[in-house]
C-alpha positions as a Python dict, from the first residue, in 0.01 Angstrom:
ca = {
    (1, 'X'): (0, 0, 0),
    (2, 'X'): (13, -400, -58),
    (3, 'X'): (301, -612, -135),
    (4, 'X'): (218, -942, -372),
    (5, 'X'): (444, -1173, -142),
    (6, 'X'): (348, -1468, -335),
    (7, 'X'): (462, -1267, -659),
    (8, 'X'): (770, -1169, -532),
    (9, 'X'): (841, -1529, -419),
    (10, 'X'): (746, -1658, -727),
    (11, 'X'): (1034, -1450, -921),
    (12, 'X'): (1265, -1433, -648),
    (13, 'X'): (1569, -1567, -860),
    (14, 'X'): (1447, -1386, -1185),
    (15, 'X'): (1605, -1077, -1319),
    (16, 'X'): (1246, -888, -1360),
    (17, 'X'): (1202, -617, -1551),
    (18, 'X'): (934, -374, -1337),
    (19, 'X'): (697, -145, -1494),
    (20, 'X'): (481, 130, -1288),
    (21, 'X'): (127, 166, -1384),
    (22, 'X'): (-125, 430, -1296),
    (23, 'X'): (-521, 352, -1315),
    (24, 'X'): (-771, 564, -1303),
    (25, 'X'): (-1116, 540, -1152),
    (26, 'X'): (-1005, 253, -975),
    (27, 'X'): (-933, 357, -565),
    (28, 'X'): (-793, 83, -355),
    (29, 'X'): (-771, 291, -57),
    (30, 'X'): (-1129, 237, -14),
    (31, 'X'): (-1143, -131, -49),
    (32, 'X'): (-929, -412, 207),
    (33, 'X'): (-641, -590, 23),
    (34, 'X'): (-821, -960, 6),
    (35, 'X'): (-1109, -786, -195),
    (36, 'X'): (-900, -653, -437),
    (37, 'X'): (-665, -1029, -471),
    (38, 'X'): (-1013, -1195, -523),
    (39, 'X'): (-1123, -920, -819),
    (40, 'X'): (-798, -904, -974),
    (41, 'X'): (-784, -1368, -972),
    (42, 'X'): (-1169, -1386, -1067),
    (43, 'X'): (-1109, -1127, -1365),
    (44, 'X'): (-831, -1353, -1479),
    (45, 'X'): (-510, -1112, -1369),
    (46, 'X'): (-165, -1296, -1381),
    (47, 'X'): (-87, -1221, -999),
    (48, 'X'): (234, -1369, -1022),
    (49, 'X'): (294, -1029, -1250),
    (50, 'X'): (173, -814, -1025),
    (51, 'X'): (433, -726, -777),
    (52, 'X'): (285, -416, -575),
    (53, 'X'): (-11, -171, -531),
    (54, 'X'): (-124, 128, -368),
    (55, 'X'): (-412, 380, -407),
    (56, 'X'): (-294, 783, -504),
    (57, 'X'): (-603, 931, -347),
    (58, 'X'): (-851, 1094, -602),
    (59, 'X'): (-981, 769, -745),
    (60, 'X'): (-614, 675, -865),
    (61, 'X'): (-412, 358, -777),
    (62, 'X'): (-93, 231, -888),
    (63, 'X'): (41, -120, -991),
    (64, 'X'): (385, -273, -1013),
    (65, 'X'): (410, -528, -1283),
    (66, 'X'): (619, -704, -1494),
    (67, 'X'): (692, -512, -1868),
    (68, 'X'): (635, -823, -2021),
    (69, 'X'): (266, -825, -1898),
    (70, 'X'): (191, -428, -1991),
    (71, 'X'): (-49, -510, -2330),
    (72, 'X'): (-247, -770, -2159),
    (73, 'X'): (-271, -570, -1812),
    (74, 'X'): (-388, -266, -1984),
    (75, 'X'): (-673, -491, -2166),
    (76, 'X'): (-778, -641, -1856),
    (77, 'X'): (-805, -358, -1674),
    (78, 'X'): (-1073, -219, -1950),
    (79, 'X'): (-1190, -558, -1894),
    (80, 'X'): (-1310, -431, -1573),
    (81, 'X'): (-1530, -162, -1701),
    (82, 'X'): (-1718, -413, -1932),
    (83, 'X'): (-1767, -663, -1642),
    (84, 'X'): (-1955, -437, -1459),
    (85, 'X'): (-2117, -287, -1728),
    (86, 'X'): (-1983, 85, -1604),
    (87, 'X'): (-2095, 395, -1837),
    (88, 'X'): (-1811, 604, -1975),
    (89, 'X'): (-1736, 837, -1699),
    (90, 'X'): (-1730, 559, -1454),
    (91, 'X'): (-1468, 360, -1677),
    (92, 'X'): (-1164, 213, -1522),
    (93, 'X'): (-887, 242, -1728),
    (94, 'X'): (-473, 307, -1712),
    (95, 'X'): (-348, 658, -1719),
    (96, 'X'): (-90, 731, -1926),
    (97, 'X'): (-41, 1073, -1884),
    (98, 'X'): (-43, 1052, -1473),
    (99, 'X'): (233, 1259, -1329),
    (100, 'X'): (300, 1172, -909),
    (101, 'X'): (521, 1507, -880),
    (102, 'X'): (166, 1766, -966),
    (103, 'X'): (-77, 1861, -696),
    (104, 'X'): (-353, 1593, -746),
    (105, 'X'): (-604, 1782, -859),
    (106, 'X'): (-864, 1720, -1158),
    (107, 'X'): (-650, 1841, -1442),
    (108, 'X'): (-386, 2073, -1282),
    (109, 'X'): (-183, 2136, -1624),
    (110, 'X'): (-527, 2283, -1725),
    (111, 'X'): (-550, 2550, -1419),
    (112, 'X'): (-170, 2588, -1313),
    (113, 'X'): (-139, 2959, -1441),
    (114, 'X'): (-457, 3083, -1317),
    (115, 'X'): (-293, 3064, -983),
    (116, 'X'): (-28, 3310, -855),
    (117, 'X'): (278, 3180, -873),
    (118, 'X'): (391, 3143, -529),
    (119, 'X'): (96, 2940, -471),
    (120, 'X'): (177, 2773, -731),
    (121, 'X'): (543, 2713, -624),
    (122, 'X'): (438, 2589, -238),
    (123, 'X'): (211, 2306, -402),
    (124, 'X'): (465, 2156, -630),
    (125, 'X'): (707, 2164, -392),
    (126, 'X'): (475, 1982, -148),
    (127, 'X'): (386, 1754, -409),
    (128, 'X'): (757, 1662, -512),
    (129, 'X'): (739, 1604, -113),
    (130, 'X'): (456, 1381, -100),
    (131, 'X'): (630, 1170, -399),
    (132, 'X'): (969, 1132, -231),
    (133, 'X'): (781, 1017, 93),
    (134, 'X'): (587, 788, -74),
    (135, 'X'): (816, 575, -247),
    (136, 'X'): (1103, 616, 31),
    (137, 'X'): (829, 449, 246),
    (138, 'X'): (806, 184, -12),
    (139, 'X'): (1155, 138, -71),
    (140, 'X'): (1184, 101, 364),
    (141, 'X'): (864, -179, 365),
    (142, 'X'): (982, -407, 131),
    (143, 'X'): (1235, -650, 166),
    (144, 'X'): (1280, -740, -163),
    (145, 'X'): (1598, -644, -323),
    (146, 'X'): (1454, -553, -677),
    (147, 'X'): (1189, -347, -558),
    (148, 'X'): (1404, -166, -343),
    (149, 'X'): (1656, -115, -652),
    (150, 'X'): (1359, -3, -890),
    (151, 'X'): (1217, 251, -661),
    (152, 'X'): (1531, 346, -536),
    (153, 'X'): (1628, 454, -915),
    (154, 'X'): (1242, 576, -939),
    (155, 'X'): (1360, 837, -707),
    (156, 'X'): (1666, 902, -816),
    (157, 'X'): (1526, 972, -1220),
    (158, 'X'): (1236, 1212, -1064),
    (159, 'X'): (1502, 1382, -871),
    (160, 'X'): (1322, 1331, -515),
    (161, 'X'): (1532, 1223, -192),
    (162, 'X'): (1523, 885, -23),
    (163, 'X'): (1332, 1043, 275),
    (164, 'X'): (1269, 708, 472),
    (165, 'X'): (1043, 690, 783),
    (166, 'X'): (1213, 387, 954),
    (167, 'X'): (1172, 8, 970),
    (168, 'X'): (835, -102, 911),
    (169, 'X'): (642, 253, 912),
    (170, 'X'): (274, 284, 906),
    (171, 'X'): (315, 608, 689),
    (172, 'X'): (86, 567, 372),
    (173, 'X'): (-97, 834, 150),
    (174, 'X'): (-427, 665, 156),
    (175, 'X'): (-473, 510, 536),
    (176, 'X'): (-595, 173, 533),
    (177, 'X'): (-801, 37, 832),
    (178, 'X'): (-647, -191, 1050),
    (179, 'X'): (-537, -487, 967),
    (180, 'X'): (-653, -411, 630),
    (181, 'X'): (-250, -365, 498),
    (182, 'X'): (-88, -751, 653),
    (183, 'X'): (93, -930, 428),
    (184, 'X'): (-15, -1278, 533),
    (185, 'X'): (-409, -1145, 543),
    (186, 'X'): (-632, -1453, 462),
    (187, 'X'): (-853, -1451, 216),
    (188, 'X'): (-1188, -1531, 317),
    (189, 'X'): (-1440, -1845, 228),
    (190, 'X'): (-1554, -1865, -151),
    (191, 'X'): (-1908, -1792, -90),
    (192, 'X'): (-1752, -1501, 91),
    (193, 'X'): (-1504, -1372, -158),
    (194, 'X'): (-1799, -1416, -435),
    (195, 'X'): (-2011, -1198, -253),
    (196, 'X'): (-1744, -924, -212),
    (197, 'X'): (-1624, -944, -538),
    (198, 'X'): (-2009, -887, -673),
    (199, 'X'): (-2009, -569, -419),
    (200, 'X'): (-1747, -399, -556),
    (201, 'X'): (-1976, -291, -872),
    (202, 'X'): (-2198, -135, -612),
    (203, 'X'): (-1928, 55, -501),
    (204, 'X'): (-1823, 174, -851),
    (205, 'X'): (-2142, 285, -909),
    (206, 'X'): (-2164, 522, -617),
    (207, 'X'): (-2138, 884, -680),
    (208, 'X'): (-1756, 942, -790),
    (209, 'X'): (-1739, 1274, -852),
    (210, 'X'): (-1409, 1306, -989),
    (211, 'X'): (-1556, 1151, -1308),
    (212, 'X'): (-1850, 1327, -1386),
    (213, 'X'): (-1923, 1410, -1748),
    (214, 'X'): (-1910, 1762, -1887),
    (215, 'X'): (-2276, 1780, -1961),
    (216, 'X'): (-2333, 1719, -1557),
    (217, 'X'): (-2118, 1972, -1512),
    (218, 'X'): (-2298, 2214, -1678),
    (219, 'X'): (-2608, 2118, -1540),
    (220, 'X'): (-2472, 2217, -1177),
    (221, 'X'): (-2234, 2504, -1257),
    (222, 'X'): (-2440, 2872, -1252),
    (223, 'X'): (-2475, 2999, -1677),
    (224, 'X'): (-2204, 3299, -1680),
    (225, 'X'): (-2398, 3625, -1748),
    (226, 'X'): (-2216, 3950, -1742),
    (227, 'X'): (-2463, 4062, -1424),
    (228, 'X'): (-2397, 3774, -1248),
    (229, 'X'): (-2051, 3685, -1063),
    (230, 'X'): (-1978, 3366, -948),
    (231, 'X'): (-1744, 3326, -605),
    (232, 'X'): (-1587, 3025, -525),
    (233, 'X'): (-1465, 2921, -190),
    (234, 'X'): (-1301, 2645, 33),
    (235, 'X'): (-1135, 2612, 330),
    (236, 'X'): (-813, 2343, 436),
    (237, 'X'): (-758, 2192, 757),
    (238, 'X'): (-391, 2008, 752),
    (239, 'X'): (-155, 1848, 1036),
    (240, 'X'): (220, 1873, 972),
    (241, 'X'): (287, 1597, 1172),
    (242, 'X'): (120, 1362, 839),
    (243, 'X'): (443, 1368, 704),
    (244, 'X'): (225, 1490, 334),
    (245, 'X'): (261, 1848, 391),
    (246, 'X'): (557, 2056, 477),
    (247, 'X'): (569, 2450, 489),
    (248, 'X'): (801, 2636, 311),
    (249, 'X'): (800, 2863, 612),
    (250, 'X'): (1082, 2754, 816),
    (251, 'X'): (916, 2934, 1176),
    (252, 'X'): (618, 2739, 1174),
    (253, 'X'): (586, 2542, 1529),
    (254, 'X'): (245, 2437, 1505),
    (255, 'X'): (166, 2080, 1419),
    (256, 'X'): (-155, 2189, 1228),
    (257, 'X'): (-261, 2496, 1016),
    (258, 'X'): (-564, 2625, 776),
    (259, 'X'): (-625, 2816, 502),
    (260, 'X'): (-834, 2948, 274),
    (261, 'X'): (-909, 3010, -129),
    (262, 'X'): (-1153, 3229, -294),
    (263, 'X'): (-1154, 3250, -698),
    (264, 'X'): (-1404, 3476, -881),
    (265, 'X'): (-1517, 3376, -1196),
    (266, 'X'): (-1410, 3733, -1325),
    (267, 'X'): (-1091, 3722, -1295),
    (268, 'X'): (-1000, 4086, -1289),
    (269, 'X'): (-1086, 4042, -900),
    (270, 'X'): (-804, 3848, -814),
    (271, 'X'): (-804, 3511, -593),
    (272, 'X'): (-752, 3488, -243),
    (273, 'X'): (-572, 3275, -23),
    (274, 'X'): (-477, 3322, 310),
    (275, 'X'): (-310, 3073, 589),
    (276, 'X'): (-518, 3082, 928),
    (277, 'X'): (-433, 3086, 1287),
    (278, 'X'): (-569, 2966, 1565),
    (279, 'X'): (-850, 2799, 1347),
    (280, 'X'): (-880, 2380, 1433),
    (281, 'X'): (-1137, 2221, 1220),
    (282, 'X'): (-1180, 2251, 806),
    (283, 'X'): (-1523, 2381, 916),
    (284, 'X'): (-1412, 2677, 1049),
    (285, 'X'): (-1172, 2717, 770),
    (286, 'X'): (-1471, 2699, 505),
    (287, 'X'): (-1652, 2948, 677),
    (288, 'X'): (-1391, 3192, 737),
    (289, 'X'): (-1329, 3105, 340),
    (290, 'X'): (-1679, 3266, 244),
    (291, 'X'): (-1675, 3579, 539),
    (292, 'X'): (-1328, 3661, 370),
    (293, 'X'): (-1542, 3670, -6),
    (294, 'X'): (-1805, 3857, 148),
    (295, 'X'): (-1536, 4112, 312),
    (296, 'X'): (-1402, 4135, -57),
    (297, 'X'): (-1675, 4257, -222),
    (298, 'X'): (-1836, 4487, 60),
    (299, 'X'): (-1458, 4658, 123),
    (300, 'X'): (-1482, 4728, -265),
    (301, 'X'): (-1858, 4778, -316),
    (302, 'X'): (-1778, 5036, -654),
    (303, 'X'): (-1571, 4764, -810),
    (304, 'X'): (-1850, 4500, -794),
    (305, 'X'): (-2116, 4731, -865),
    (306, 'X'): (-2210, 4582, -1192),
    (307, 'X'): (-2319, 4255, -1099),
    (308, 'X'): (-2643, 4172, -966),
    (309, 'X'): (-2649, 3849, -931),
    (310, 'X'): (-2316, 3685, -636),
    (311, 'X'): (-2322, 3320, -660),
    (312, 'X'): (-2134, 3141, -389),
    (313, 'X'): (-2027, 2790, -480),
    (314, 'X'): (-1888, 2583, -255),
    (315, 'X'): (-1847, 2194, -154),
    (316, 'X'): (-1905, 2182, 241),
    (317, 'X'): (-2323, 2085, 239),
    (318, 'X'): (-2273, 2189, 596),
    (319, 'X'): (-2213, 2561, 515),
    (320, 'X'): (-2451, 2610, 283),
    (321, 'X'): (-2726, 2431, 435),
    (322, 'X'): (-2656, 2639, 757),
    (323, 'X'): (-2621, 2987, 561),
    (324, 'X'): (-2978, 2889, 346),
    (325, 'X'): (-3174, 2717, 612),
    (326, 'X'): (-3034, 2616, 967),
    (327, 'X'): (-2930, 2960, 1074),
    (328, 'X'): (-3287, 3079, 1111),
    (329, 'X'): (-3364, 2797, 1285),
    (330, 'X'): (-3087, 2819, 1528),
    (331, 'X'): (-3149, 3217, 1614),
    (332, 'X'): (-3524, 3081, 1703),
    (333, 'X'): (-3390, 2837, 1956),
    (334, 'X'): (-3101, 3060, 2064),
    (335, 'X'): (-2831, 2951, 1906),
    (336, 'X'): (-2912, 2548, 1984),
    (337, 'X'): (-3054, 2258, 1787),
    (338, 'X'): (-3353, 2065, 1879),
    (339, 'X'): (-3229, 1883, 2092),
    (340, 'X'): (-3078, 2193, 2281),
    (341, 'X'): (-2709, 2164, 2218),
    (342, 'X'): (-2531, 2475, 2131),
    (343, 'X'): (-2428, 2511, 1775),
    (344, 'X'): (-2070, 2462, 1673),
    (345, 'X'): (-1938, 2742, 1489),
    (346, 'X'): (-2252, 2966, 1549),
    (347, 'X'): (-2019, 3274, 1553),
    (348, 'X'): (-1891, 3255, 1239),
    (349, 'X'): (-2278, 3188, 1053),
    (350, 'X'): (-2362, 3478, 1232),
    (351, 'X'): (-2083, 3727, 1113),
    (352, 'X'): (-2170, 3597, 762),
    (353, 'X'): (-2557, 3656, 804),
    (354, 'X'): (-2468, 3995, 888),
    (355, 'X'): (-2237, 4095, 596),
    (356, 'X'): (-2478, 3916, 362),
    (357, 'X'): (-2774, 4174, 567),
    (358, 'X'): (-2456, 4448, 382),
    (359, 'X'): (-2445, 4328, 49),
    (360, 'X'): (-2880, 4307, 43),
    (361, 'X'): (-2968, 4617, 170),
    (362, 'X'): (-2675, 4722, -129),
    (363, 'X'): (-2925, 4564, -358),
    (364, 'X'): (-2699, 4249, -424),
    (365, 'X'): (-2872, 3886, -477),
    (366, 'X'): (-2724, 3672, -310),
    (367, 'X'): (-2713, 3257, -334),
    (368, 'X'): (-2524, 3010, -194),
    (369, 'X'): (-2431, 2690, -411),
    (370, 'X'): (-2323, 2337, -363),
    (371, 'X'): (-2082, 2207, -599),
    (372, 'X'): (-1918, 1810, -572),
    (373, 'X'): (-1580, 1880, -498),
    (374, 'X'): (-1292, 1749, -698),
    (375, 'X'): (-1512, 1703, -1008),
    (376, 'X'): (-1352, 1904, -1269),
    (377, 'X'): (-1514, 2214, -1214),
    (378, 'X'): (-1274, 2485, -1215),
    (379, 'X'): (-1357, 2748, -995),
    (380, 'X'): (-1373, 2445, -730),
    (381, 'X'): (-1026, 2323, -823),
    (382, 'X'): (-876, 2627, -825),
    (383, 'X'): (-1012, 2776, -476),
    (384, 'X'): (-929, 2418, -328),
    (385, 'X'): (-601, 2468, -494),
    (386, 'X'): (-562, 2795, -307),
    (387, 'X'): (-653, 2676, 20),
    (388, 'X'): (-422, 2408, 71),
    (389, 'X'): (-141, 2675, -73),
    (390, 'X'): (-221, 2867, 198),
    (391, 'X'): (-129, 2605, 394),
    (392, 'X'): (205, 2540, 301),
    (393, 'X'): (292, 2929, 334),
}
């Protein structure tokens, strides 16, 4: 998060009416504040009317501006896309419908009722907790009374608690690199600044999975067929100590946890979401999610007998490449890579291989397919939310 001290000082003795604006496809977390300020200044934004900005993750950022500046700010935001000739799917724009109280997902409302009721409950409770932490930290981190009053009223209007983390807390929704968040940050030389501002175009044009077009998604996702079942899996690993996660269980004593989520394209089979004890990495959680999906099918072979093809879709290239190609090489090298080092998680790859063999013998054709995360692919979004929900139970 960044407080524009110059704007706050310039408006110190004025009664400013603030407006909180959400901007999509503009992830401030990935850039230093000096670069953001340089970009805004060089594209004609009035910096004296922008008091605060922060990344919310998932290619969304929030700006606190003067209410009277709203229309012009929206116009300037849209102008960024024109300046950099961004195609429609990468366009930067004000998001009028953004709700900070909902779980971060491509379109949570469209898939909300695909989730079990308990999963919905814990995700939405945690989203409120995250919003409470974020806005409380804003209040805690500024000395400006007008800002404190605005965000205090915002918390009250959203019916959220003020969960101040302590004076000068460093908690952020999206942690920044060391020293990037200093308020007295000095701009670089003009030459350096121009180079950086131009380079922002390259940053914006990098693959932004959150803005894939429907045509892109249709080309990536296996086509639904009567004989084909698509299985979406995901794993999650979190630290409760990050303050962003608040499990509903009061018996939790560990500072970390993991969870898995599995979603079947034919919803009659029902989703899977389970908390994992003793799992210390997201990679293991991803592998265990695949293992759970395979076991569900094997233990209910008759229920799944109508399918000839089983497509397992997930967003971990590590898992996909390990299953599709690397495992055979590791077997030849006796559980080692080409440099002689032991393979992490080899035990899980071995179990998955054994389970796949059982299904292959029973005339199922198996495919393990990579899909980009957080791109609006329904099954991927649901499995991701299920895995997160499992960590919160």
